[in-house]
C-alpha positions in Angstrom: 111.9 127.5 113.2 113.2 125.6 116.3 110.2 126.1 118.4 106.7 127.7 118.1 105.9 131.3 119.1 105.9 132.3 122.7 103.2 130.7 124.8 103.2 127.5 122.8 104.6 124.1 123.5 102.0 122.2 121.7 104.3 119.5 120.3 104.5 117.8 123.6 101.7 115.9 125.2 101.9 115.5 129.0 99.9 112.4 129.7 96.5 113.0 128.3 96.8 116.8 128.5 98.0 118.7 125.5 100.2 121.6 126.5 98.6 124.7 125.1 99.0 128.4 125.4 100.7 129.7 128.6 99.1 132.6 130.3 102.2 134.8 130.4 103.1 134.2 126.8 99.6 134.9 125.7 99.5 138.2 127.7 102.8 139.3 126.2 101.6 138.7 122.6 98.3 140.6 123.3 100.3 143.5 124.7 102.5 143.6 121.6 99.5 143.7 119.3 97.8 146.4 121.3 100.9 148.6 121.4 101.6 148.2 117.7 98.0 148.9 116.7 98.3 152.4 118.3 101.6 153.1 116.5 100.7 151.9 113.0 98.5 153.7 110.5 97.0 152.9 107.1 98.3 149.9 105.2 100.6 148.7 108.1 97.7 148.8 110.5 95.6 146.6 108.1 98.4 144.2 107.8 98.8 144.0 111.6 95.0 143.3 111.8 95.5 140.4 109.4 98.3 138.9 111.4 96.4 139.3 114.7 93.3 137.6 113.2 95.5 134.8 111.8 96.9 134.3 115.3 93.4 134.1 116.8 92.4 131.6 114.2 95.4 129.4 115.1 94.1 129.3 118.7 90.7 128.3 117.5 92.2 125.5 115.4 94.2 124.4 118.5 90.9 124.1 120.5 89.4 122.1 117.7 92.3 119.7 117.6 92.3 119.2 121.4 88.4 118.8 121.3 87.9 121.3 124.1 84.3 122.4 123.5 84.1 124.9 126.4 87.4 126.6 125.6 86.4 126.7 121.9 83.2 128.6 122.7 85.0 131.2 124.8 87.8 131.5 122.3 85.3 131.8 119.4 83.5 134.7 121.1 86.7 136.6 121.7 88.0 136.1 118.2 84.7 137.0 116.6 84.5 140.2 118.6 88.0 141.2 117.5 87.2 140.4 113.9 84.1 142.5 113.9 85.9 145.4 115.5 88.6 145.3 112.8 85.9 145.3 110.0 84.1 148.3 111.6 87.2 150.5 111.1 86.7 152.7 108.0 90.1 151.7 106.5 89.2 148.0 106.6 85.7 147.9 105.3 86.8 146.9 101.8 89.8 144.8 102.9 89.0 141.4 101.3 91.8 139.7 103.2 90.1 140.5 106.5 86.7 139.5 105.3 88.2 136.3 104.1 89.7 135.5 107.6 86.4 136.5 109.3 84.4 134.1 107.1 87.0 131.4 107.7 86.7 131.9 111.4 82.9 131.5 111.3 83.4 128.3 109.2 85.8 126.8 111.7 83.4 127.6 114.6 80.8 125.5 112.8 78.6 128.4 111.7 78.4 127.4 108.1 75.4 129.6 107.2 76.8 132.7 108.8 80.1 132.0 107.1 78.4 131.8 103.7 76.7 135.1 104.4 80.0 136.7 105.1 81.6 135.3 102.0 78.7 136.3 99.8 78.7 139.9 101.3 82.4 140.2 100.7 82.1 138.9 97.1 79.1 141.3 96.4 81.0 144.3 97.7 84.3 143.3 96.0 83.4 144.8 92.7 84.0 143.3 89.3 87.8 142.6 89.1 87.2 139.0 88.1 90.3 136.9 87.5 92.5 140.1 87.4 91.9 140.8 91.1 94.3 138.7 93.3 92.3 139.3 96.4 89.0 138.3 94.8 90.6 135.1 93.4 92.0 134.2 96.8 88.6 134.8 98.5 86.7 132.7 95.9 89.3 129.9 96.1 89.0 129.6 99.9 85.2 129.7 99.7 85.1 127.0 97.0 87.6 124.8 98.8 85.6 124.9 102.0 82.4 124.0 100.1 84.1 121.2 98.3 85.1 119.7 101.6 81.4 119.3 102.5 80.9 117.1 99.3 80.6 113.4 100.0 81.3 112.3 96.4 82.4 114.0 93.2 79.2 112.9 91.3 76.8 115.7 90.7 79.4 118.3 91.9 78.7 120.3 88.7 75.6 121.7 90.3 77.3 122.5 93.6 77.8 125.9 95.3 81.6 125.6 94.7 81.1 125.5 90.9 78.8 128.5 91.1 81.5 130.5 93.0 84.2 129.6 90.5 82.0 130.3 87.5 80.9 133.7 88.8 84.5 134.6 89.3 85.2 134.5 85.5 82.1 136.6 84.6 83.6 140.0 85.6 80.1 141.0 86.7 78.6 141.6 90.1 78.4 138.4 92.3 75.0 136.8 92.7 74.6 134.4 95.6 73.9 130.7 94.9 70.3 129.8 94.0 70.7 126.0 93.7 71.6 125.6 90.1 74.5 126.3 87.7 73.8 126.7 83.9 75.9 124.3 81.7 76.5 127.2 79.2 78.1 129.3 82.0 80.3 126.3 82.9 81.6 126.1 79.3 82.2 129.9 79.1 84.0 129.8 82.4 86.3 127.0 81.2 87.3 129.0 78.2 87.9 132.1 80.3 90.2 130.2 82.7 92.1 128.6 79.9 92.9 131.9 78.2 93.7 133.6 81.6 96.2 130.9 82.5 97.9 131.0 79.1 98.2 134.8 79.4 99.8 134.5 82.8 102.2 131.8 81.8 103.4 133.6 78.7 103.6 137.0 80.4 107.0 138.5 81.2 106.8 140.8 84.3 108.1 144.4 84.0 109.3 145.2 87.5 110.0 143.5 90.8 106.6 144.7 92.2 104.7 143.2 89.2 106.7 140.0 89.7 105.5 139.5 93.3 101.9 140.4 92.4 101.9 138.1 89.4 103.2 135.1 91.2 100.5 135.4 93.9 97.9 135.9 91.3 99.1 132.9 89.3 98.9 130.6 92.3 95.3 131.7 93.0 94.4 131.3 89.3 95.8 127.8 89.0 94.1 126.8 92.2 90.7 128.1 91.0 91.0 126.6 87.5 92.2 123.2 88.8 89.4 123.0 91.4 86.9 124.0 88.7 88.2 121.2 86.4 88.1 118.7 89.2 84.4 119.4 89.9 83.3 119.6 86.3 85.6 117.1 84.5 87.5 115.0 87.1 90.8 114.5 89.0 92.9 113.9 85.9 91.9 117.2 84.3 92.9 119.0 87.6 96.2 117.2 87.8 97.0 118.2 84.2 96.7 121.9 85.1 99.0 121.6 88.1 101.5 119.8 85.9 101.4 122.5 83.2 101.8 125.3 85.7 104.6 123.6 87.6 106.5 122.8 84.3 106.3 126.5 83.3 107.3 127.8 86.7 110.3 125.3 86.8 111.5 126.7 83.4 111.2 130.3 84.7 113.2 129.4 87.8 116.1 127.7 85.8 116.2 130.6 83.2 116.4 133.2 86.0 119.2 131.5 87.7 121.2 131.0 84.5 120.7 134.6 83.4 121.4 136.5 86.6 122.6 134.2 89.3 121.0 136.3 91.9 117.7 137.8 90.7 114.6 138.9 92.4 112.6 136.3 90.5 114.4 133.5 92.3 112.9 134.7 95.6 109.4 134.7 94.2 109.1 131.9 91.7 110.0 129.0 94.0 107.4 130.2 96.5 104.8 130.1 93.7 106.0 126.6 92.6 105.8 125.5 96.3 102.3 126.8 96.7 101.1 125.1 93.5 102.7 121.8 94.7 100.9 122.2 98.0 97.5 122.7 96.2 98.2 119.7 94.0 99.0 117.3 96.9 96.1 118.6 99.0 93.6 117.9 96.2 95.0 114.4 95.7 94.6 113.7 99.4 91.1 115.0 99.4 90.2 112.9 96.3 91.6 109.8 97.9 89.4 110.4 101.0 86.1 110.6 99.0 86.8 108.0 96.3 89.0 105.1 95.3 92.3 106.3 93.8 95.8 104.8 93.8 98.3 106.1 96.4 101.2 106.2 94.0 100.6 109.6 92.3 100.3 111.3 95.7 103.5 109.6 97.0 105.5 110.6 93.9 104.2 114.2 94.0 105.2 114.4 97.7 108.6 112.9 97.4 109.5 115.1 94.4 108.2 118.2 96.3 110.1 117.4 99.5 113.4 116.9 97.8 112.9 120.5 96.5 111.4 122.0 99.7 112.7 120.0 102.6 111.5 122.6 105.2 107.8 122.6 104.2 105.9 121.3 107.2 102.6 120.8 105.5 104.2 118.5 102.9 105.9 116.5 105.6 102.7 116.1 107.5 101.0 114.7 104.4 104.0 112.4 103.7 103.9 111.0 107.3 100.1 110.6 107.0 100.3 108.4 103.9 103.3 106.5 105.1 101.3 105.4 108.2 99.1 103.4 105.9 101.9 101.3 104.6 103.3 98.4 106.7 106.8 98.7 105.2 108.9 101.4 106.8 112.0 100.9 104.8 111.1 103.1 101.9 110.2 106.0 104.1 113.4 105.5 106.1 115.6 105.6 103.0 113.8 108.7 101.9 114.3 110.5 105.2 117.9 109.5 105.2 118.5 110.9 101.7 116.8 114.2 102.5 118.6 114.7 105.8 122.0 114.2 104.0 121.2 116.7 101.3 119.8 119.6 103.4 120.6 121.7 106.5 117.0 122.2 107.5 115.8 120.6 110.7 112.3 119.6 109.6 113.3 116.3 108.0 114.9 115.2 111.3 111.9 116.3 113.4 109.5 114.5 111.1 111.7 111.4 110.9 111.6 111.2 114.7 107.8 111.8 114.7 107.2 109.0 112.1 109.2 106.5 114.2 107.5 107.5 117.4 104.1 106.9 115.7 105.3 103.5 114.6 106.4 102.8 118.2 103.1 103.8 119.6 101.4 101.5 117.1 103.5 98.4 118.0 102.9 99.1 121.7 99.2 99.3 121.2 99.3 95.9 119.5 101.4 94.4 122.3 99.3 95.6 125.2 96.3 93.3 125.5 93.4 93.9 127.9 94.7 91.1 130.1 96.6 92.2 133.2 100.0 91.3 131.8 101.7 92.5 128.6 102.0 90.0 125.8 105.1 90.8 124.0 104.7 89.9 120.3 107.2 92.1 118.6 110.5 92.9 120.3 110.3 96.6 120.5 113.9 97.6 121.4 114.8 98.1 117.8 112.5 101.1 117.4 113.7 102.7 120.7 117.3 102.4 119.6 116.5 103.8 116.2 114.7 106.8 117.7 117.7 107.5 120.0 120.1 107.3 117.0 118.0 109.7 115.1 118.0 112.2 118.0 121.8 111.8 118.4 122.4 112.5 114.7 119.9 115.4 114.7 121.5 117.2 117.7 124.9 116.9 116.1 123.8 118.8 113.0 124.6 122.5 113.1 121.0 123.7 113.3 120.0 120.8 115.7 122.5 121.9 118.3 120.7 125.2 118.7 117.1 123.9 118.6 115.4 123.9 122.0 112.4 121.9 120.7 114.7 119.1 119.5 116.5 118.9 122.9 113.1 118.9 124.8 111.8 116.1 122.6 115.0 114.1 123.2 114.7 114.5 127.0 111.0 113.8 126.9 111.6 110.6 125.0 114.5 109.4 127.3 112.2 110.0 130.3 
């Protein structure tokens, strides 16, 4: 986890230019994909197609973040062509994971209507597995999440396309595209179905390792769909309640497994389910705070609890830094970073602690530099510089830090 895949060094910015994909690295990755796609067959080939498409989507996201419109257009054309070629292959026609990625790609490129058509087509051809089908749940969850992000407020969301998608999922019948309204009676039925499905999953004891993996994936998707459904039809508190119930149950499963067996397959899978549920929970809170007035504390508590347990989860750290930027007191965040770096070997806490301080330094410098020719120094800035150097020093002395090229590059970059 020291540095990103070949062809990337996107953590550094050189002046105004973001360093993106290097040509040689990019060619190497494309060659690997081409060679492997000729060797693999069947399931492996489909999985490779999924990885390849995910990689293409990461490049599209990078263009979006760098706001490069020309590059985005070219990249979008290439990625769409690749996705369509994958879906033409007879083995992939019913592969919902590929359909899901293709629809997501269209959405990212700003083609909302095309993306909806792809989602609807995929849901119509997916059959009638309902809540029992993990892929169908995952597809519906992404579709609903993207639709929710378009909402400007939670009022009147009961009639939205997202509620229609989540309601149809529970009906076990063929999918019917959204026509502009959702019947209240269907909403009530869907709520009951979700409730029973969640209870069944939480009280179920898996038979084999294979079932265990399947069930945990399915449980995460189910919890995500149910919580989002409750959020849109009842409110934020109802959604948080479901995340809390699921997390408590998963925590009990984790502790029982470790007591009984010490080293059991369940330990490998349950924490990942718990981590995924936590991520859904914090993301929903962040979204809700964006569109309405809501206290910061529940989100801060959820994040600090989660990060103590999963110190190497980058998405959680990003959210944590994002909310800490809003507070003017840095001491709480610094104490938290300090306690996490002491209790874990993972490098992420160090990297994010450095990033948080660098953001703070940027902010103070912005305040100090007035438009007048000279610099008015209002806050002595040396404290932050020394603090960042100290963080780098401690980080490169840790066992993993010594061997992390990214960390050394960041340190050199900062000293320059």
